[in-house]
C-alpha positions as CSV (number, residue, x, y, z in Angstrom):
1,M,21.1,-67.5,-1.5
2,I,17.2,-67.5,-1.5
3,K,15.4,-70.8,-2.0
4,R,11.7,-71.5,-2.2
5,D,9.9,-74.6,-1.1
6,G,7.1,-76.4,-2.9
7,R,4.5,-74.0,-1.5
8,G,6.3,-70.9,-2.5
9,H,7.8,-70.0,0.9
10,S,11.1,-68.3,0.8
11,Y,14.1,-68.8,3.0
12,C,17.8,-68.0,3.2
13,A,19.7,-71.1,2.2
14,A,23.2,-70.2,3.3
15,G,24.5,-72.6,5.9
16,V,21.3,-74.9,5.8
17,Q,22.2,-78.6,5.7
18,E,20.1,-81.1,3.9
19,P,18.4,-83.6,6.2
20,P,20.1,-86.9,6.4
21,R,18.7,-89.8,4.5
22,Q,16.3,-92.1,6.5
23,R,18.1,-94.9,8.2
24,P,16.6,-98.4,8.2
25,K,14.6,-99.4,11.3
26,E,14.8,-95.9,12.6
27,T,12.1,-93.3,13.1
28,Y,12.8,-90.0,11.2
29,Y,11.0,-86.8,12.2
30,I,11.1,-83.3,10.6
31,L,9.5,-80.4,12.4
32,C,9.6,-77.1,10.4
33,W,8.3,-73.6,10.9
34,P,8.1,-72.0,7.5
35,E,8.6,-68.3,6.9
36,N,5.6,-66.2,7.9
37,T,5.3,-64.0,4.8
38,H,3.1,-61.5,6.5
39,L,5.7,-60.7,9.2
40,H,8.7,-61.0,6.7
41,F,10.8,-63.0,9.0
42,G,12.6,-64.2,5.9
43,S,13.7,-67.6,7.5
44,I,12.6,-71.2,7.8
45,F,13.4,-73.1,11.0
46,C,13.6,-76.9,10.9
47,L,14.3,-79.4,13.6
48,Y,15.5,-82.9,12.4
49,V,15.2,-85.9,14.8
50,Y,16.1,-89.4,13.9
51,G,16.9,-92.6,15.8
52,T,15.3,-95.4,17.6
53,M,13.0,-93.8,20.2
54,N,10.2,-94.9,22.4
55,Q,7.0,-92.8,22.5
56,K,7.9,-91.0,25.7
57,T,11.3,-89.8,24.3
58,T,9.5,-88.6,21.2
59,L,7.0,-86.5,23.1
60,V,9.8,-84.9,25.2
61,L,11.7,-83.9,22.1
62,L,8.7,-82.5,20.4
63,A,7.8,-80.5,23.5
64,L,11.4,-79.1,23.5
65,A,11.0,-78.3,19.8
66,V,7.8,-76.3,20.5
67,I,9.5,-74.4,23.4
68,T,12.5,-73.6,21.1
69,I,10.2,-72.3,18.4
70,F,8.3,-70.2,20.9
71,A,11.5,-68.7,22.2
72,L,12.6,-67.9,18.7
73,V,9.3,-66.1,17.9
74,C,9.6,-64.0,21.1
75,V,13.2,-63.0,20.2
76,L,12.2,-62.0,16.6
77,L,9.1,-60.0,17.7
78,A,11.0,-58.2,20.5
79,G,14.3,-57.4,18.8
80,R,14.0,-57.8,15.1
81,G,15.6,-54.8,13.3
82,G,15.0,-53.7,9.7
83,D,16.9,-52.2,6.8
84,G,14.3,-49.5,6.1
85,G,12.8,-51.2,3.1
86,E,9.3,-50.9,2.1
87,P,6.8,-53.6,3.2
88,G,5.8,-56.0,0.4
89,Q,9.3,-56.4,-1.1
90,P,10.5,-59.9,-1.6
91,P,12.6,-61.3,1.3
92,H,16.3,-61.1,1.1
93,C,19.3,-62.2,3.0
94,P,20.9,-59.3,4.9
95,S,24.1,-58.1,3.5
96,G,25.2,-56.1,6.5
97,A,25.5,-56.5,10.2
98,P,22.1,-57.2,11.9
99,G,20.4,-54.1,13.3
100,A,22.3,-51.6,11.1
101,Q,20.2,-48.4,11.0
102,P,20.3,-45.7,8.3
103,W,20.4,-42.8,10.9
104,T,22.9,-41.2,13.1
105,H,22.6,-39.1,16.3
106,P,25.0,-36.1,16.4
107,G,27.0,-35.7,19.6
108,Q,25.3,-32.5,20.5
109,S,21.8,-34.1,20.4
110,Q,21.0,-33.3,24.1
111,L,21.4,-29.6,23.9
112,F,17.6,-29.1,24.2
113,A,17.0,-32.1,26.5
114,D,14.8,-31.4,29.6
115,L,16.5,-31.4,32.9
116,S,17.3,-34.9,34.3
117,R,16.3,-35.9,37.8
118,E,19.9,-35.5,38.9
119,E,20.0,-31.9,37.5
120,L,16.8,-31.0,39.1
121,T,18.0,-32.3,42.5
122,A,21.3,-30.4,42.1
123,V,19.4,-27.1,41.4
124,M,17.1,-27.7,44.4
125,N,20.1,-28.3,46.7
126,F,21.9,-25.2,45.4
127,L,18.9,-22.9,45.8
128,T,18.1,-24.3,49.2
129,Q,21.6,-23.4,50.3
130,K,21.5,-20.0,48.7
131,L,18.0,-18.9,49.7
132,G,18.4,-20.0,53.4
133,P,16.4,-22.1,55.8
134,G,13.1,-20.2,55.3
135,L,12.1,-22.2,52.3
136,V,9.0,-24.4,52.7
137,D,8.0,-27.4,50.5
138,A,5.6,-26.0,47.9
139,A,3.3,-28.9,48.4
140,Q,2.7,-27.5,51.9
141,A,3.3,-23.8,51.5
142,R,0.8,-21.2,52.5
143,P,0.6,-17.8,50.9
144,A,2.9,-16.2,53.6
145,D,5.7,-18.8,53.0
146,N,8.7,-18.8,50.6
147,C,8.8,-21.7,48.3
148,I,10.3,-22.9,45.1
149,F,7.4,-23.3,42.7
150,S,9.1,-24.8,39.6
151,V,12.4,-25.7,38.1
152,E,12.8,-26.4,34.4
153,L,15.3,-26.1,31.5
154,Q,16.4,-22.5,30.6
155,L,16.6,-22.7,26.9
156,P,20.0,-21.7,25.4
157,P,20.3,-18.5,23.4
158,K,19.8,-19.3,19.7
159,A,23.0,-17.7,18.5
160,A,25.1,-19.7,21.0
161,A,23.2,-22.9,20.2
162,L,23.7,-22.5,16.3
163,A,27.4,-21.6,16.9
164,H,27.7,-25.0,18.6
165,L,25.5,-26.9,16.2
166,D,26.8,-25.5,13.0
167,R,30.3,-24.3,13.7
168,G,31.6,-26.5,16.4
169,S,31.9,-23.8,19.1
170,P,31.7,-24.9,22.7
171,P,28.1,-25.7,23.8
172,P,26.4,-22.9,25.7
173,A,26.2,-23.4,29.5
174,R,23.3,-25.7,30.5
175,E,21.1,-23.7,32.9
176,A,17.8,-24.0,34.8
177,L,15.0,-21.5,35.3
178,A,13.5,-21.5,38.8
179,I,10.3,-19.6,39.8
180,I,10.3,-18.7,43.5
181,F,7.3,-17.4,45.5
182,F,8.5,-15.0,48.2
183,G,5.4,-14.7,50.4
184,G,7.5,-14.2,53.5
185,Q,9.3,-11.0,52.4
186,P,8.2,-7.5,53.5
187,Q,7.0,-7.0,49.8
188,P,5.8,-10.4,48.7
189,N,6.7,-11.1,45.1
190,V,7.4,-13.7,42.4
191,T,11.0,-14.0,41.3
192,E,12.6,-15.8,38.4
193,L,16.1,-17.1,38.8
194,V,18.6,-18.7,36.3
195,V,20.8,-21.3,37.8
196,G,24.0,-22.7,36.3
197,P,26.1,-24.2,35.0
198,L,24.7,-27.7,35.2
199,P,25.2,-30.4,36.4
200,Q,27.2,-28.6,39.2
201,P,25.6,-25.1,39.7
202,S,27.8,-22.3,41.0
203,Y,25.8,-19.1,40.1
204,V,22.3,-17.7,40.3
205,R,21.1,-14.7,38.3
206,D,17.8,-12.8,38.9
207,V,16.1,-12.4,35.4
208,T,12.7,-11.1,36.6
209,V,13.1,-7.5,35.4
210,E,14.9,-8.7,32.2
211,R,12.0,-11.0,31.3
212,H,9.0,-9.0,32.5
213,G,10.1,-5.4,32.6
214,G,9.7,-5.0,36.3
215,P,9.0,-7.0,39.5
216,L,6.1,-9.5,39.4
217,P,3.2,-8.6,41.9
218,Y,2.5,-11.5,44.3
219,H,-1.3,-11.7,43.4
220,R,-0.3,-12.8,39.8
221,R,1.2,-16.1,41.0
222,P,-0.5,-19.4,40.0
223,V,-2.6,-21.1,42.5
224,L,-0.8,-23.9,44.4
225,M,-2.5,-27.2,45.1
226,R,-2.2,-26.3,48.8
227,E,-4.2,-23.1,48.1
228,Y,-6.9,-25.0,46.4
229,L,-7.1,-27.4,49.4
230,D,-7.4,-24.5,51.8
231,I,-10.2,-23.0,49.7
232,D,-12.0,-26.3,49.8
233,Q,-11.6,-26.5,53.5
234,M,-12.9,-23.0,54.0
235,I,-16.0,-23.7,51.7
236,F,-16.9,-27.2,53.1
237,R,-16.1,-26.7,56.8
238,R,-16.8,-23.0,57.4
239,E,-19.3,-21.8,54.7
240,L,-21.6,-24.5,53.5
241,P,-22.9,-25.4,56.9
242,Q,-24.5,-22.0,57.0
243,A,-26.8,-23.1,54.2
244,A,-27.3,-26.8,55.3
245,G,-31.1,-26.7,55.1
246,L,-31.2,-25.5,51.5
247,L,-28.4,-27.8,50.4
248,H,-30.0,-30.8,52.0
249,H,-33.2,-30.0,50.2
250,C,-31.7,-29.5,46.7
251,C,-28.6,-31.4,46.7
252,F,-28.7,-34.3,49.3
253,Y,-26.0,-32.4,51.3
254,S,-24.7,-33.9,54.5
255,S,-22.4,-32.3,57.1
256,Q,-19.4,-34.1,55.6
257,G,-20.2,-32.6,52.2
258,Q,-18.5,-35.5,50.4
259,N,-21.0,-35.7,47.6
260,L,-19.9,-32.2,46.3
261,V,-16.8,-30.9,44.7
262,T,-15.6,-27.5,43.5
263,M,-14.4,-26.4,40.1
264,T,-12.3,-23.3,39.6
265,S,-12.6,-20.6,36.9
266,A,-10.3,-17.9,35.6
267,P,-9.3,-15.1,35.5
268,R,-9.3,-14.4,39.2
269,G,-11.0,-10.9,39.3
270,V,-12.2,-8.1,37.1
271,Q,-9.3,-5.7,37.6
272,S,-5.5,-5.8,38.2
273,G,-4.8,-6.6,41.9
274,D,-7.8,-8.9,42.4
275,R,-7.4,-12.5,43.6
276,A,-11.1,-13.5,43.7
277,T,-12.3,-16.7,42.0
278,W,-15.8,-18.0,41.2
279,F,-16.0,-21.7,42.2
280,G,-18.9,-23.8,41.0
281,L,-20.2,-26.8,43.0
282,Y,-20.9,-30.1,41.3
283,Y,-21.9,-33.6,42.3
284,N,-18.8,-35.7,43.0
285,I,-19.3,-38.4,40.4
286,S,-16.9,-41.3,40.9
287,G,-15.4,-42.9,37.7
288,A,-16.8,-40.2,35.3
289,G,-16.7,-36.5,34.8
290,F,-18.3,-34.4,37.5
291,Y,-18.2,-31.5,35.0
292,L,-21.7,-32.4,33.7
293,H,-23.3,-32.3,37.1
294,P,-23.7,-28.7,38.4
295,V,-26.0,-28.1,41.3
296,G,-26.6,-24.4,40.6
297,L,-24.5,-23.1,43.4
298,E,-21.5,-20.8,42.7
299,L,-19.3,-18.9,45.3
300,L,-17.0,-15.9,44.7
301,V,-14.1,-16.5,47.0
302,D,-11.7,-13.7,47.8
303,H,-8.3,-15.4,48.6
304,K,-5.9,-12.5,48.3
305,A,-5.0,-12.3,51.9
306,L,-1.8,-14.1,53.0
307,D,-3.7,-15.6,56.0
308,P,-6.3,-18.1,54.8
309,A,-8.3,-17.4,58.0
310,L,-9.0,-13.9,56.4
311,W,-10.5,-15.3,53.1
312,T,-14.2,-14.4,52.5
313,I,-17.1,-15.2,50.3
314,Q,-17.9,-12.0,48.5
315,K,-21.0,-13.1,46.6
316,V,-23.3,-16.2,46.3
317,F,-25.2,-17.3,43.2
318,F,-27.9,-20.0,43.4
319,Q,-30.0,-21.3,40.5
320,G,-30.4,-17.9,38.8
321,R,-30.2,-15.4,41.7
322,Y,-27.5,-13.6,43.6
323,Y,-27.2,-13.5,47.5
324,E,-24.8,-11.6,49.7
325,S,-23.7,-14.7,51.7
326,L,-24.7,-18.3,52.3
327,A,-26.3,-17.2,55.5
328,H,-28.5,-14.8,53.5
329,L,-29.4,-17.6,51.1
330,E,-30.4,-19.9,53.9
331,E,-32.5,-17.1,55.5
332,Q,-34.3,-16.5,52.2
333,F,-34.9,-20.3,51.9
334,E,-36.3,-20.7,55.3
335,A,-38.7,-17.8,54.5
336,G,-39.9,-19.6,51.4
337,L,-38.4,-17.0,49.0
338,V,-36.1,-19.3,47.1
339,N,-37.5,-21.4,44.2
340,V,-35.4,-24.5,44.6
341,V,-34.9,-27.0,41.7
342,V,-34.0,-30.4,43.1
343,I,-31.1,-31.8,41.1
344,P,-31.0,-35.6,41.1
345,D,-27.7,-37.2,42.1
346,N,-27.1,-39.8,39.3
347,G,-24.1,-41.3,41.1
348,T,-21.9,-43.5,38.9
349,D,-24.4,-43.7,36.0
350,A,-22.5,-45.4,33.1
351,S,-24.0,-42.9,30.7
352,W,-21.6,-40.3,31.9
353,S,-18.5,-42.5,31.5
354,L,-16.2,-42.2,28.5
355,K,-15.6,-46.0,28.6
356,S,-17.2,-48.2,25.9
357,R,-20.9,-49.0,26.6
358,V,-20.9,-52.2,24.6
359,P,-19.0,-55.4,25.2
360,P,-15.7,-55.6,23.4
361,G,-16.0,-57.2,19.9
362,P,-13.4,-58.5,17.6
363,A,-10.0,-56.8,18.0
364,P,-9.6,-53.6,16.0
365,P,-7.0,-53.3,13.2
366,L,-3.4,-52.7,14.4
367,Q,-0.3,-51.3,12.7
368,F,3.1,-52.9,13.1
369,Y,6.6,-52.5,11.7
370,P,7.3,-55.5,9.5
371,Q,11.0,-55.1,9.7
372,G,11.3,-53.1,12.9
373,P,11.0,-49.3,13.5
374,R,12.4,-47.0,10.9
375,F,13.3,-44.4,13.4
376,S,15.2,-44.3,16.7
377,V,15.0,-42.3,19.9
378,Q,18.1,-41.6,22.0
379,G,17.6,-39.3,24.9
380,S,15.6,-36.3,23.6
381,R,16.7,-36.9,20.0
382,V,14.7,-38.6,17.2
383,A,16.3,-39.7,14.0
384,S,15.0,-41.4,10.9
385,S,16.2,-41.8,7.3
386,L,14.5,-38.4,6.5
387,W,14.1,-36.4,9.7
388,T,16.1,-35.5,12.9
389,F,14.9,-33.2,15.7
390,S,15.1,-32.7,19.5
391,F,12.0,-32.7,21.7
392,G,10.9,-31.7,25.1
393,L,8.1,-30.5,27.3
394,G,7.9,-27.1,28.8
395,A,6.3,-27.1,32.3
396,F,3.9,-24.4,31.3
397,S,4.0,-24.1,27.5
398,G,3.9,-27.8,26.7
399,P,5.4,-29.7,23.8
400,R,8.3,-28.3,21.8
401,I,10.8,-29.4,19.2
402,F,14.2,-28.0,18.0
403,D,16.8,-28.2,15.3
404,I,14.4,-29.8,12.9
405,R,16.2,-31.2,9.8
406,F,15.0,-32.9,6.7
407,Q,17.6,-35.0,4.9
408,G,20.2,-33.3,6.9
409,E,19.1,-29.7,6.2
410,R,17.6,-27.6,8.9
411,L,14.1,-26.4,8.2
412,A,13.2,-24.9,11.6
413,Y,15.1,-24.0,14.7
414,E,12.0,-24.2,16.9
415,I,8.4,-25.3,16.7
416,S,6.6,-25.1,20.0
417,V,3.2,-24.6,21.7
418,Q,3.1,-21.3,23.4
419,E,-0.4,-21.0,24.7
420,A,-3.9,-22.4,24.5
421,L,-7.1,-20.4,25.3
422,A,-10.7,-21.3,25.9
423,V,-13.2,-18.5,26.2
424,Y,-16.6,-19.3,27.6
425,G,-20.0,-17.7,27.6
426,G,-23.1,-18.1,29.8
427,N,-25.5,-16.4,32.1
428,S,-24.1,-17.8,35.4
429,P,-21.1,-16.0,36.9
430,A,-18.4,-18.7,36.4
431,A,-19.4,-19.1,32.7
432,I,-19.5,-15.4,32.2
433,M,-16.0,-14.9,33.7
434,T,-14.2,-17.9,32.3
435,R,-11.3,-17.3,30.0
436,Y,-8.8,-20.0,30.6
437,M,-5.2,-19.4,29.6
438,D,-3.9,-22.9,30.0
439,G,-0.3,-21.9,30.1
440,S,-0.9,-20.4,33.5
441,F,-2.0,-23.8,34.7
442,G,0.8,-25.6,32.9
443,M,0.3,-27.7,29.8
444,G,3.4,-29.7,30.6
445,K,2.6,-29.8,34.3
446,Y,-0.8,-31.4,33.5
447,S,0.5,-33.8,31.0
448,T,-0.8,-37.3,31.6
449,P,0.6,-40.8,31.0
450,L,-0.2,-42.2,27.6
451,T,-2.2,-45.4,27.3
452,R,-0.9,-48.0,24.9
453,G,-3.3,-48.8,22.1
454,V,-5.6,-45.8,22.9
455,D,-3.4,-42.7,23.1
456,C,-0.7,-44.1,20.9
457,P,0.0,-47.3,19.0
458,Y,1.2,-50.4,21.0
459,L,4.5,-50.4,19.2
460,A,5.2,-46.6,19.7
461,T,8.4,-45.6,21.6
462,Y,7.4,-44.1,24.9
463,V,9.5,-41.5,26.8
464,D,9.4,-40.5,30.5
465,W,9.5,-36.9,31.6
466,P,11.3,-35.9,34.9
467,F,9.9,-32.7,36.4
468,L,10.0,-30.6,39.5
469,L,6.8,-28.7,40.3
470,E,5.3,-27.9,43.7
471,S,7.6,-30.3,45.3
472,Q,11.1,-30.4,46.9
473,V,12.1,-33.5,45.0
474,P,11.8,-34.4,41.3
475,R,9.2,-36.8,40.1
476,T,8.8,-38.7,36.8
477,L,5.8,-38.8,34.6
478,H,6.1,-42.2,32.9
479,D,5.1,-42.6,29.2
480,A,4.6,-38.8,28.8
481,I,5.6,-38.7,25.2
482,C,5.3,-41.2,22.4
483,V,7.0,-41.4,19.0
484,F,5.7,-43.6,16.2
485,E,5.4,-44.0,12.4
486,Q,2.0,-44.7,10.9
487,N,0.4,-45.3,7.6
488,Q,-2.0,-42.5,6.8
489,G,-4.4,-44.7,4.9
490,L,-4.1,-42.6,1.7
491,P,-1.5,-42.4,-1.0
492,V,0.7,-39.4,-1.0
493,R,0.4,-39.6,-4.7
494,R,-1.0,-42.0,-7.3
495,H,-2.4,-42.2,-10.9
496,H,-4.1,-44.9,-12.8
497,S,-4.1,-44.5,-16.6
498,D,-6.4,-46.2,-19.1
499,I,-5.9,-43.5,-21.8
500,R,-3.4,-44.2,-24.5
501,S,-1.2,-46.3,-22.3
502,H,-2.0,-48.4,-19.3
503,Y,0.0,-47.9,-16.1
504,F,-0.2,-47.2,-12.4
505,G,2.1,-45.2,-10.2
506,G,1.7,-44.5,-6.5
507,L,3.2,-44.2,-3.1
508,A,1.7,-44.9,0.3
509,E,2.2,-42.0,2.8
510,T,3.7,-42.8,6.1
511,V,4.4,-40.1,8.6
512,L,6.5,-39.8,11.7
513,V,4.5,-38.5,14.7
514,I,5.5,-37.2,18.2
515,R,2.6,-36.9,20.7
516,S,1.8,-35.8,24.2
517,V,-1.5,-35.2,26.0
518,S,-2.4,-32.4,28.4
519,T,-5.5,-32.8,30.7
520,M,-6.6,-29.2,31.5
521,L,-9.5,-29.7,34.0
522,N,-12.3,-31.2,31.8
523,Y,-10.5,-31.0,28.4
524,D,-7.8,-33.3,27.1
525,Y,-5.5,-31.7,24.5
526,V,-3.8,-34.2,22.2
527,W,-0.8,-32.5,20.7
528,D,0.7,-34.0,17.5
529,M,3.8,-32.8,15.5
530,I,3.7,-34.7,12.3
531,F,6.6,-35.2,9.8
532,H,5.7,-36.0,6.2
533,P,8.0,-37.7,3.7
534,N,7.9,-34.7,1.3
535,G,9.5,-32.3,3.9
536,A,6.2,-30.9,5.2
537,I,5.7,-30.4,9.0
538,E,2.2,-30.4,10.4
539,V,1.0,-29.5,13.9
540,K,-2.3,-30.7,15.2
541,L,-4.4,-30.2,18.2
542,H,-7.2,-32.7,19.0
543,T,-9.6,-31.7,21.7
544,T,-11.4,-34.4,23.7
545,G,-12.6,-35.0,27.2
546,Y,-15.7,-33.5,28.8
547,I,-17.5,-30.3,28.0
548,S,-18.0,-27.8,30.8
549,S,-21.5,-27.1,32.0
550,A,-23.6,-24.8,34.0
551,F,-27.0,-24.8,35.7
552,L,-29.8,-24.2,33.0
553,F,-32.0,-21.3,33.8
554,G,-33.6,-18.2,32.1
555,A,-32.2,-17.4,28.6
556,A,-29.5,-20.0,29.0
557,R,-30.0,-21.4,25.5
558,K,-28.5,-18.2,24.1
559,Y,-25.2,-19.4,25.5
560,G,-25.1,-23.1,24.6
561,N,-27.1,-26.2,24.2
562,Q,-29.2,-28.1,26.7
563,V,-27.4,-31.4,27.4
564,G,-29.5,-32.6,30.5
565,E,-32.7,-31.7,32.2
566,H,-31.1,-28.8,34.1
567,I,-27.7,-28.7,32.4
568,L,-26.4,-26.2,29.9
569,G,-23.3,-27.1,27.7
570,T,-21.7,-23.7,27.6
571,V,-20.6,-22.1,24.4
572,H,-16.9,-21.7,24.1
573,T,-14.0,-21.3,21.6
574,H,-10.6,-22.9,21.6
575,S,-7.4,-21.4,20.2
576,A,-3.9,-22.7,20.2
577,H,-0.8,-20.6,19.7
578,F,2.5,-21.9,18.3
579,K,5.9,-20.4,17.8
580,V,7.5,-21.3,14.4
581,D,11.1,-20.2,14.0
582,L,11.9,-21.2,10.3
583,D,15.4,-21.4,9.1
584,V,14.8,-22.6,5.6
585,G,18.1,-22.1,3.6
586,G,19.6,-20.0,6.4
587,L,18.5,-17.5,9.0
588,E,17.3,-14.8,6.6
589,N,13.7,-15.8,5.8
590,W,10.5,-14.1,4.7
591,V,6.8,-14.9,4.4
592,W,5.4,-14.9,0.9
593,A,1.5,-15.0,0.7
594,E,-0.2,-16.3,-2.4
595,D,-3.9,-15.9,-3.1
596,T,-6.2,-16.1,-6.1
597,T,-8.4,-13.6,-7.8
598,F,-10.6,-13.3,-10.8
599,V,-9.7,-10.6,-13.3
600,P,-12.1,-9.6,-16.2
601,T,-10.2,-10.0,-19.4
602,A,-11.0,-9.7,-23.1
603,V,-10.9,-13.1,-24.9
604,P,-7.8,-12.9,-27.1
605,W,-9.3,-14.6,-30.1
606,S,-12.7,-12.8,-29.6
607,P,-12.0,-9.4,-28.2
608,E,-15.7,-8.4,-28.1
609,R,-16.2,-11.1,-25.4
610,Q,-15.0,-11.0,-21.9
611,I,-14.0,-13.8,-19.5
612,Q,-13.2,-13.9,-15.8
613,K,-9.6,-15.2,-15.7
614,L,-8.2,-16.8,-12.6
615,Q,-4.7,-15.6,-11.6
616,L,-2.3,-15.5,-8.6
617,T,-1.6,-12.6,-6.4
618,R,1.6,-12.5,-4.4
619,K,2.6,-10.3,-1.4
620,V,5.5,-10.3,1.0
621,L,4.2,-10.1,4.5
622,E,6.6,-7.8,6.5
623,T,5.1,-8.1,10.0
624,E,3.1,-10.6,12.1
625,E,0.1,-8.3,11.9
626,Q,0.1,-8.5,8.1
627,A,0.3,-12.3,8.4
628,A,-2.7,-12.5,10.7
629,F,-6.1,-13.4,9.4
630,P,-8.9,-10.9,10.4
631,V,-11.5,-12.5,12.7
632,G,-14.0,-14.2,10.5
633,G,-11.8,-13.6,7.4
634,T,-10.5,-16.1,4.9
635,S,-7.7,-14.2,3.3
636,W,-5.0,-11.7,4.2
637,P,-5.9,-8.0,4.3
């Protein structure tokens, strides 16, 4: 039963006793906490105290009452469930069991789940036994060593997965994909192995030729962190001292070299077989991005040899000119033949920080769930009253979702990021060369923890990601993925009529979002997959972080914009590539393109006149090439 008090507050009256009548010569106290209509708690709490009491006893009881109310508030805020109703509805007494949810999680929901720490450990133990004692921890491996670079989920074949999901067949074997660097073999190579079944592996299968059409040359392998450290050691300990005079003059260099850092570029060469990388040197700015502080020195490092002692500097670039070596640069400087621009070291200047430059003001607006979240996350499975899907992170490809269903009907088998590219331009060698393919670095590998209230709402559900990359033991990235529902701030539909009849109809749009963030050197990629209440699925990429920069000289403004006295913000483009495997109404699907065109047509009631009539054109797109937009185009060919 719902009752209202004299001020319009509502509360559930079932089981509420009326307060006793006041007794003579006794003090009677009532302490009530009325329903908070903004939070829709839907209850009123009262504490009745009566009797003959001295002042001390009264204060103790009132303190206990306040503590009790505080505890009830905490319980409600932490654990209050909801019935999925829209906010703004009148409060009502629950008719079902508390916490009942309108969603279900199928038993096969973990088919696409990323490998657990236990599974990763089992695979490492199995491979260590199979591959022998020559394996080295990838965190310490040199190019001539054998090491396990990565282990992640081997996705099940689609046919076997659908047979299990739709027809109740046994689930496909759960398997892992391991990438091995064999630098210690007579023919060094990169090998890909499938290990299964999990959680107790008993077989290993080489799939390198099957996946790539042949063996993978060793020079194509990604650069390990150990290799970057060895390159830095070579640059700072062996090479830079050869130009100490010039570097002290231009860049406040000391023998320790701690005020400078290197930044890589890619690709690593100009022809197949190369493994030579241009590294730019920047001021080591603490607490802010060093990417905006180039000193104008870039080094081409040949690091193809298996022995780091044999690595060499092939070419030197300094503030607009090329030199054969650092010793050659120093010799030219001592002869007065180098026009040096002194680059100030701005240290930790707050202007380079991404933190707020003004004191915090009033708290910003926040979203909350009036009756608890309207979705749930169990393992790798998300379910709401409208949507269900599985999610994961590919170590290299990044975020991915599977078995996406709207109101129980599958719309897509897979939607996943496949690659992200950034192509740069400039007149310094690193800018000229740079074409980052971020999948080769690892968009899952370089995912970062999500910060509550900044990256995702405070009340989002956060999920950890276990991974095994460049290590012998699995690690966990905490808060790697968040799931939340948010109001879009716009109606999904609305109409207000003052013509003939007066009415209003509308519906607020709320969407379900799954998000992760990849930090790729200077850039942060915020990946969103968004599920709308009308059955639409949206993918979004937000780019943020720091721009990349180069030393400003010559015709640099053809390749970007000046962002500092000697700093060029280099021109570049971003593109993200997604795989979308639609299964709308079954496996047989096609793409139907619609466009508009104007057709000159005689006016039917005045044939001597002509009008441009807008009409639709339709075309079935048979191939991916037909579905692609030409560069710079706005319609299909």
